[in-house]
ZAMARGU-4260 file (C-alpha; in steps of 0.2 Angstrom, whole numbers, plus 5000, padded with zeros to 4 digits):
<rodrens>
0) 5070/5049/4905 | 5052/5053/4909 | 5055/5071/4912 | 5065/5073/4896 | 5049/5067/4886
5) 5037/5078/4896 | 5044/5095/4893 | 5043/5096/4874 | 5027/5085/4875 | 5017/5097/4886
10) 5023/5112/4875 | 5016/5102/4860 | 5000/5098/4869 | 4997/5116/4873 | 4999/5120/4855
15) 4988/5106/4849 | 4974/5107/4862 | 4968/5125/4862 | 4950/5120/4859 | 4950/5103/4869
20) 4950/5085/4864 | 4941/5088/4847 | 4957/5095/4839 | 4966/5079/4843 | 4953/5069/4834
25) 4954/5080/4819 | 4973/5079/4817 | 4978/5075/4800 | 4992/5064/4807 | 4985/5053/4820
30) 5000/5041/4819 | 5011/5055/4826 | 5019/5048/4841 | 5018/5058/4858 | 5029/5047/4868
35) 5042/5033/4866 | 5049/5020/4877 | 5063/5010/4869 | 5055/5004/4852 | 5037/5006/4858
40) 5027/5022/4853 | 5011/5030/4860 | 5002/5038/4846 | 4991/5054/4846 | 4976/5043/4840
45) 4977/5032/4856 | 4978/5047/4867 | 4963/5055/4859 | 4953/5039/4864 | 4955/5042/4883
50) 4950/5060/4883 | 4931/5064/4885 | 4924/5075/4871 | 4918/5088/4882 | 4935/5091/4890
55) 4942/5109/4891 | 4959/5113/4884 | 4966/5113/4902 | 4957/5096/4907 | 4964/5088/4891
60) 4982/5093/4895 | 4980/5086/4913 | 4972/5070/4907 | 4985/5068/4893 | 4999/5071/4905
65) 4993/5058/4917 | 4989/5045/4904 | 5007/5047/4896 | 5015/5046/4913 | 5006/5030/4917
70) 5009/5023/4900 | 5028/5026/4901 | 5029/5019/4918 | 5020/5003/4912 | 5031/5001/4897
75) 5047/5003/4908 | 5040/4990/4920 | 5036/4978/4905 | 5053/4980/4898 | 5061/4976/4915
80) 5049/4961/4916 | 5054/4955/4899 | 5072/4955/4903 | 5071/4948/4920 | 5059/4933/4917
85) 5063/4917/4909 | 5054/4911/4894 | 5044/4899/4904 | 5039/4913/4916 | 5034/4924/4902
90) 5022/4911/4894 | 5006/4918/4899 | 4995/4909/4886 | 4993/4894/4897 | 4988/4905/4912
95) 4976/4914/4901 | 4968/4898/4895 | 4967/4891/4913 | 4959/4907/4919 | 4946/4906/4904
100) 4942/4888/4908 | 4940/4891/4926 | 4929/4906/4923 | 4918/4897/4910 | 4916/4882/4922
105) 4912/4894/4937 | 4899/4903/4926 | 4891/4887/4921 | 4890/4880/4938 | 4883/4896/4945
110) 4869/4896/4931 | 4864/4878/4935 | 4865/4882/4954 | 4853/4896/4952 | 4841/4886/4942
115) 4841/4870/4951 | 4847/4871/4969 | 4833/4870/4983 | 4837/4885/4995 | 4823/4880/5007
120) 4831/4875/5024 | 4818/4867/5035 | 4817/4871/5054 | 4820/4852/5058 | 4836/4852/5048
125) 4842/4867/5057 | 4837/4859/5074 | 4846/4843/5069 | 4862/4851/5064 | 4862/4862/5080
130) 4859/4847/5091 | 4872/4836/5083 | 4885/4850/5083 | 4881/4859/5099 | 4900/4860/5104
135) 4903/4871/5089 | 4891/4884/5097 | 4900/4890/5113 | 4898/4908/5118 | 4914/4918/5120
140) 4904/4933/5127 | 4888/4937/5137 | 4872/4938/5128 | 4855/4945/5136 | 4837/4947/5133
145) 4833/4964/5139 | 4823/4980/5138 | 4832/4997/5135 | 4824/5014/5138 | 4833/5031/5136
150) 4823/5046/5141 | 4827/5065/5143 | 4829/5071/5161 | 4814/5082/5158 | 4802/5067/5154
155) 4788/5065/5166 | 4784/5050/5178 | 4801/5044/5179 | 4796/5033/5194 | 4783/5024/5184
160) 4796/5021/5170 | 4807/5013/5183 | 4793/5002/5189 | 4787/4997/5172 | 4805/4993/5166
165) 4809/4982/5181 | 4792/4973/5181 | 4793/4962/5166 | 4774/4959/5166 | 4766/4961/5149
170) 4754/4975/5155 | 4769/4985/5162 | 4779/4982/5146 | 4764/4988/5136 | 4763/5004/5147
175) 4782/5006/5145 | 4780/5005/5126 | 4766/5017/5125 | 4776/5029/5136 | 4792/5027/5126
180) 4783/5031/5110 | 4779/5049/5117 | 4794/5053/5127 | 4809/5041/5125 | 4824/5046/5114
185) 4827/5027/5111 | 4817/5012/5116 | 4822/4994/5112 | 4813/4977/5117 | 4825/4962/5116
190) 4814/4951/5126 | 4811/4939/5112 | 4829/4940/5104 | 4846/4938/5111 | 4859/4952/5109
195) 4877/4954/5115 | 4878/4963/5132 | 4893/4973/5127 | 4883/4980/5112 | 4868/4985/5122
200) 4880/4993/5135 | 4888/5004/5122 | 4872/5014/5123 | 4873/5017/5142 | 4886/5028/5150
205) 4891/5015/5162 | 4906/5003/5162 | 4904/4985/5169 | 4921/4976/5169 | 4914/4959/5174
210) 4897/4957/5166 | 4895/4939/5170 | 4898/4942/5189 | 4887/4958/5188 | 4872/4949/5180
215) 4873/4936/5193 | 4867/4948/5206 | 4859/4962/5196 | 4845/4962/5183 | 4842/4981/5182
220) 4853/4995/5177 | 4849/5013/5180 | 4860/5028/5177 | 4860/5046/5170 | 4871/5058/5162
225) 4868/5077/5159 | 4854/5074/5147 | 4846/5057/5149 | 4840/5043/5161 | 4844/5026/5155
230) 4835/5010/5161 | 4840/4992/5157 | 4831/4977/5163 | 4839/4960/5160 | 4826/4946/5158
235) 4838/4932/5153 | 4857/4930/5151 | 4870/4918/5146 | 4888/4919/5149 | 4905/4914/5141
240) 4906/4895/5140 | 4887/4892/5138 | 4880/4885/5123 | 4873/4898/5111 | 4854/4898/5109
245) 4848/4891/5093 | 4839/4908/5089 | 4856/4916/5089 | 4864/4904/5077 | 4849/4900/5066
250) 4855/4910/5051 | 4873/4904/5053 | 4867/4886/5052 | 4856/4890/5037 | 4871/4896/5028
255) 4882/4881/5033 | 4868/4869/5027 | 4866/4879/5011 | 4885/4878/5008 | 4885/4860/5011
260) 4871/4858/4998 | 4881/4868/4985 | 4896/4857/4987 | 4886/4842/4985 | 4877/4849/4970
265) 4894/4853/4962 | 4900/4835/4965 | 4885/4828/4958 | 4886/4839/4943 | 4904/4834/4939
270) 4900/4816/4942 | 4885/4817/4930 | 4895/4826/4917 | 4909/4813/4918 | 4897/4798/4917
275) 4888/4806/4902 | 4905/4808/4894 | 4910/4790/4897 | 4893/4783/4891 | 4894/4794/4875
280) 4913/4790/4872 | 4917/4808/4873 | 4934/4805/4880 | 4948/4791/4881 | 4962/4788/4893
285) 4978/4781/4884
</rodrens>
């Protein structure tokens, strides 16, 4: 059916759109139909509204064809739905009203939330939640505090880099940082923050199949490829089954506490509105 409409339609569009969309808009008969599905018509004026003014003749034809095709498909699907669905299923007014109500309530709650919710979460709150829910923070992977240096094979004083990397002393780490600024392709210090060991090792051309066992006996990793030397020094590590350090979950706990605060805020708001309504005789229960 669609193809039957399109052949004469495209011929018509070619004849009426030699100068782009503007000719559609200037048509004397804007109520002239350009497509029909059963008893529903698509008119030239509706088509003109979807075509940008600056469109060329060719673009106008392409846009028109696409729009008409989509319109016909939607109308055919709508007709099938009208036939297949019961009257109760076709009653969308209730759904629309429910959606409108939900959207208005949501917008109102969000407005009050932004105005009144205290988003400050104190360190003591985070610590208390962590200590009271420590079993919820169990590691499923190895984490480390470490330093990582990647230097070209041509870089000088590789022996010193090795020594500084393995030392862990503040003075040596300072020397390593100064050296890395000048020569390293990449340099990261994770001595004060925890990172997942597998993420760190993605930067090193070395596969370690049992990291927990490896780290039990090794704190330094050194390897090379055709371009670079890689140095990793592990200062601390925790393995699968250990409790996550609070530093690693601080942001997660903050989000949890804020979410709990939001839920409590919503409950208090609904109770307040209900009590106000009751005190002012704004509702009755029959």
